[in-house]
C-alpha positions as CSV (number, residue, x, y, z in Angstrom):
1,M,5.6,48.2,-57.1
2,P,7.3,47.2,-53.7
3,A,11.4,46.9,-54.1
4,P,12.5,43.2,-54.3
5,H,12.4,41.4,-51.0
6,A,15.4,38.9,-50.6
7,T,15.0,35.5,-49.2
8,E,14.9,36.1,-44.9
9,H,18.6,34.7,-43.7
10,V,18.8,33.6,-40.7
11,F,23.0,34.3,-39.7
12,G,22.8,34.8,-35.8
13,R,21.5,33.2,-32.9
14,H,17.2,33.8,-33.3
15,R,15.1,32.0,-35.8
16,P,12.9,34.8,-38.2
17,A,10.5,36.7,-37.1
18,S,6.9,34.9,-36.2
19,H,4.7,38.2,-37.2
20,V,5.7,42.0,-38.0
21,L,3.5,44.8,-38.1
22,I,3.8,48.5,-39.1
23,H,3.1,50.9,-36.8
24,V,2.1,54.2,-37.9
25,S,1.0,57.3,-36.2
26,D,-0.8,60.3,-36.2
27,P,-1.3,61.6,-40.3
28,H,-3.7,64.4,-38.9
29,F,-5.9,64.1,-42.2
30,L,-8.2,67.1,-42.9
31,A,-11.0,67.8,-45.5
32,G,-10.5,68.3,-48.8
33,G,-6.9,67.7,-48.5
34,A,-6.0,71.1,-46.5
35,A,-3.2,71.1,-45.3
36,L,-2.3,71.1,-41.5
37,G,-2.1,74.2,-39.4
38,G,-1.4,75.8,-43.7
39,R,1.5,74.8,-43.4
40,Y,2.0,71.2,-43.7
41,D,0.9,68.5,-46.5
42,V,-0.1,66.0,-44.5
43,E,-1.1,63.5,-47.4
44,A,1.6,64.2,-49.2
45,N,3.6,62.9,-46.3
46,F,1.5,60.0,-45.5
47,A,1.8,59.7,-49.5
48,R,5.8,59.8,-49.0
49,T,5.1,57.5,-45.9
50,L,3.1,54.8,-47.6
51,D,5.4,54.3,-50.5
52,A,8.1,53.5,-47.4
53,I,5.7,50.7,-45.7
54,R,5.0,49.1,-49.7
55,A,9.0,48.8,-49.2
56,V,9.9,47.8,-46.1
57,H,8.0,44.3,-45.5
58,P,5.9,42.6,-48.4
59,H,3.5,41.2,-46.1
60,P,3.0,42.7,-42.4
61,S,0.8,41.0,-40.2
62,A,-1.2,44.6,-39.8
63,I,-1.0,48.5,-40.3
64,V,-1.4,50.2,-36.5
65,I,-2.5,53.9,-37.2
66,T,-2.0,54.3,-33.5
67,G,-4.7,57.7,-33.6
68,D,-5.2,60.7,-34.6
69,L,-6.5,59.9,-37.6
70,A,-8.2,63.0,-38.6
71,D,-7.0,66.1,-37.2
72,L,-10.9,68.0,-37.2
73,G,-12.3,65.3,-37.2
74,E,-13.9,65.4,-39.9
75,P,-15.9,62.8,-42.6
76,D,-13.6,63.8,-45.6
77,A,-11.0,63.7,-43.6
78,Y,-11.7,60.0,-42.6
79,R,-12.4,58.7,-46.8
80,R,-9.5,61.2,-48.1
81,L,-8.0,58.3,-45.7
82,R,-9.2,55.4,-46.1
83,D,-8.9,56.0,-50.2
84,A,-5.4,56.4,-49.4
85,V,-4.5,53.3,-47.2
86,E,-7.1,50.6,-48.1
87,P,-5.1,50.5,-51.7
88,V,-1.9,49.7,-49.8
89,A,-3.0,46.9,-47.0
90,E,-4.9,45.3,-50.5
91,E,-1.5,45.0,-52.4
92,L,0.5,44.1,-48.7
93,D,-2.1,41.4,-48.3
94,T,-2.7,42.7,-45.1
95,V,-5.0,44.0,-42.1
96,V,-5.6,47.6,-41.0
97,A,-6.4,48.3,-37.4
98,W,-7.4,52.2,-37.1
99,V,-7.0,53.7,-33.7
100,A,-9.1,56.5,-32.4
101,G,-6.9,59.4,-30.9
102,N,-7.7,63.1,-29.3
103,H,-7.5,65.0,-32.4
104,D,-11.0,62.4,-33.6
105,E,-14.8,62.3,-34.1
106,R,-15.8,58.7,-32.4
107,P,-19.2,59.2,-34.5
108,A,-17.5,59.8,-38.3
109,L,-14.2,57.7,-37.0
110,R,-17.1,54.9,-36.6
111,A,-18.7,56.1,-39.6
112,G,-15.5,56.7,-42.3
113,L,-13.6,54.4,-41.5
114,L,-15.4,51.4,-40.0
115,D,-18.3,50.8,-41.5
116,L,-20.2,51.6,-37.9
117,G,-23.4,53.4,-36.4
118,P,-22.0,56.7,-35.5
119,T,-22.0,56.9,-32.0
120,E,-20.5,58.0,-28.8
121,D,-19.1,54.7,-28.2
122,P,-15.1,53.7,-27.2
123,V,-13.3,52.6,-30.8
124,T,-12.5,48.8,-29.6
125,G,-11.2,46.0,-31.6
126,N,-9.4,42.4,-31.0
127,W,-7.3,40.8,-34.2
128,D,-5.9,37.6,-34.0
129,L,-3.3,37.6,-36.5
130,D,-1.9,34.3,-36.6
131,G,-2.1,33.1,-32.7
132,L,-0.9,37.2,-31.9
133,R,-3.7,38.9,-30.7
134,L,-4.2,43.0,-30.8
135,I,-6.0,44.8,-28.9
136,A,-7.8,48.6,-29.8
137,L,-8.7,50.2,-26.7
138,D,-10.1,53.9,-27.0
139,T,-8.4,56.9,-24.3
140,S,-10.2,59.7,-26.9
141,V,-12.8,61.6,-24.6
142,P,-15.3,63.2,-26.4
143,G,-14.6,67.2,-25.8
144,W,-11.2,67.3,-24.9
145,H,-7.5,66.1,-25.4
146,H,-6.5,64.1,-22.3
147,G,-6.6,60.7,-22.5
148,D,-9.0,58.3,-20.3
149,L,-10.0,54.6,-19.5
150,D,-13.6,54.4,-18.6
151,R,-14.1,51.2,-16.0
152,G,-16.0,49.7,-18.4
153,Q,-13.4,49.7,-21.2
154,L,-10.7,48.4,-18.6
155,D,-13.4,45.3,-17.6
156,W,-13.7,44.9,-21.1
157,L,-10.3,44.1,-21.9
158,A,-9.7,42.0,-18.6
159,A,-12.5,39.9,-20.1
160,Q,-10.1,39.6,-23.3
161,L,-6.6,39.5,-21.7
162,A,-8.1,36.7,-19.4
163,E,-7.7,33.8,-22.4
164,P,-3.2,34.2,-23.1
165,A,-3.0,34.1,-26.9
166,P,-0.2,31.9,-28.7
167,H,2.1,34.4,-28.8
168,G,0.8,36.7,-26.7
169,T,-0.7,39.8,-26.9
170,L,0.0,44.0,-27.9
171,L,-2.3,47.0,-26.9
172,A,-2.7,49.8,-29.7
173,M,-3.8,53.2,-28.4
174,H,-3.1,56.2,-29.2
175,H,-2.5,58.2,-26.0
176,P,1.4,56.4,-24.0
177,P,1.2,55.4,-20.5
178,L,4.2,57.0,-20.2
179,P,5.6,60.7,-19.2
180,S,6.8,62.4,-21.6
181,H,9.9,65.5,-20.6
182,L,7.9,68.2,-22.9
183,P,5.0,69.6,-20.0
184,L,2.6,70.1,-22.7
185,F,1.7,66.5,-22.9
186,D,1.8,65.7,-19.5
187,I,-1.1,68.2,-19.3
188,L,-3.0,65.8,-22.0
189,E,-1.8,62.6,-20.4
190,L,-3.6,59.1,-19.8
191,R,-5.8,59.4,-16.6
192,H,-6.3,56.5,-14.3
193,Q,-3.0,54.5,-15.8
194,D,-3.0,52.8,-12.2
195,E,-6.3,51.0,-13.0
196,L,-5.1,49.9,-16.7
197,A,-2.0,48.4,-14.7
198,E,-3.6,46.2,-12.4
199,V,-5.1,44.5,-15.7
200,I,-1.6,44.3,-17.5
201,R,0.3,43.0,-15.0
202,G,0.6,39.5,-14.8
203,S,-1.2,39.1,-18.4
204,D,0.1,38.1,-21.7
205,V,0.0,41.8,-22.7
206,R,4.1,42.1,-24.4
207,G,4.0,45.1,-25.9
208,I,2.1,48.6,-26.1
209,L,2.1,50.4,-29.4
210,A,0.8,54.6,-29.0
211,G,1.2,58.0,-30.5
212,H,-0.1,61.3,-29.6
213,L,3.3,62.9,-28.5
214,H,4.7,63.2,-32.9
215,Y,8.2,61.9,-31.6
216,S,9.5,58.7,-30.6
217,S,9.9,57.6,-27.5
218,H,10.3,54.3,-25.2
219,G,9.6,53.2,-21.9
220,T,7.8,50.1,-19.5
221,F,4.7,50.7,-17.8
222,A,3.4,47.7,-15.5
223,G,6.3,45.2,-16.4
224,V,5.6,45.5,-20.5
225,P,7.3,48.2,-22.6
226,V,6.2,50.5,-24.1
227,S,6.9,51.9,-28.4
228,V,5.7,55.2,-29.2
229,S,5.9,56.1,-33.2
230,S,7.0,59.7,-34.3
231,A,4.1,61.0,-36.5
232,T,3.5,61.0,-40.1
233,C,2.0,64.3,-40.4
234,Y,5.1,66.5,-38.5
235,T,7.3,66.5,-35.8
236,M,7.6,68.0,-32.8
237,N,11.8,69.3,-33.1
238,V,13.5,67.7,-29.3
239,A,16.3,69.0,-30.5
240,L,15.8,72.5,-28.2
241,P,14.8,72.8,-24.6
242,A,12.2,71.2,-24.1
243,A,10.5,74.2,-22.8
244,A,10.9,75.6,-26.7
245,V,10.0,72.5,-28.6
246,N,7.5,72.3,-31.0
247,G,6.8,70.8,-34.6
248,M,9.0,71.0,-37.5
249,D,8.1,69.8,-40.9
250,A,10.8,66.6,-40.9
251,A,12.0,63.7,-39.4
252,Q,8.3,62.1,-40.1
253,A,9.0,58.2,-40.0
254,F,7.1,54.5,-38.4
255,Q,8.0,51.4,-36.8
256,L,8.2,47.9,-37.8
257,V,8.1,46.0,-35.5
258,H,9.9,42.7,-35.6
259,V,7.5,40.0,-32.7
260,R,9.7,36.8,-31.8
261,P,8.7,34.2,-29.3
262,D,11.8,35.5,-26.5
263,T,11.8,39.3,-28.1
264,I,9.8,41.8,-29.9
265,T,11.9,45.0,-31.5
266,H,10.7,48.3,-33.2
267,T,12.2,49.4,-36.1
268,V,12.7,53.1,-36.3
269,V,12.3,53.8,-40.1
270,P,12.7,57.2,-41.7
271,V,10.7,58.7,-44.2
272,T,13.1,60.6,-46.4
273,D,14.6,60.4,-49.6
274,A,18.1,60.4,-48.7
275,E,21.0,59.1,-50.9
276,T,21.8,55.2,-49.8
277,G,24.3,53.2,-50.4
278,D,24.0,49.5,-52.5
279,Y,26.6,48.0,-50.4
280,F,24.8,45.4,-48.8
281,S,22.2,44.1,-51.5
282,A,20.0,40.8,-52.6
283,A,23.2,39.4,-54.1
284,W,25.3,40.3,-50.8
285,L,23.6,38.8,-48.7
286,E,23.6,36.1,-50.8
287,R,26.8,34.8,-51.3
288,M,27.6,34.9,-47.1
289,A,24.1,33.1,-46.8
290,A,26.0,30.5,-49.5
291,L,29.7,30.4,-47.1
292,T,29.4,28.5,-43.2
293,P,29.0,30.1,-39.6
294,E,32.9,30.4,-39.7
295,E,33.4,31.3,-43.2
296,R,31.3,33.6,-42.9
297,L,33.0,35.5,-39.5
298,E,36.1,34.9,-41.6
299,A,34.9,36.7,-44.8
300,F,32.8,39.6,-42.2
301,S,33.6,40.0,-38.7
302,R,37.3,39.4,-38.8
303,K,39.0,43.2,-38.6
304,R,41.9,43.4,-42.0
305,G,45.7,44.7,-41.4
306,R,46.1,42.9,-38.3
């Protein structure tokens, strides 16, 4: 069962988030539960990720999984991923936004996760999350690993953005419209970024959620913040020189996205079994809530011994 959640208290200038999303990326499932590359137990890593997702928030607005859902696009891989995710989404009473990545195969993804015809049509989506619009784009290119957006998808996106949403729009895509300091990823970068910028600039798009890099990264594109979630299968060991970076079975993470009227924050959530202290507990928060703002400052902000 999910961990109990304390009442959300407001101790600072910002009000509670209007929406909280879970941003996950790159599970890379394989048929039969096979290990990725013969070494990464992607299903076990993803199960630990789902346990963490159940613990961090009781009712997120959506679980967004930004691509490379399967490593080889096998139908059984999509079935296994769906069987893992849907019970958690039902428990948390939320929706799942499946986003296609370069390792995915559109026909099998559409059939296995969306119950749609197994065609090569782009996998796109548009969700109204209580006034927050979430749009999924398909940057995959059949037969290739680099990313692209054709004129059809760009025109479709422009039509979706023609009318602003009450809480604005988040875009979800696999290939981030950002540079990478790792040369290998720039070979596989997203094409037609200038055309995408023309569609986004001046719209109500407030953020872009992406994956692909297997490490967390942040930047801006056309004046819009971009947040890249690390992978759940394996991550890139970016502690090494850029020319030597390779994968490691450590540092898996996802992101907790808090949407407020004036800002959106992206918190990297490590998937770890590290021992954790318990001083700042639900009971501690309740004690703070019982104090006046001045008493809280005195109790927690003042440095002692001065």
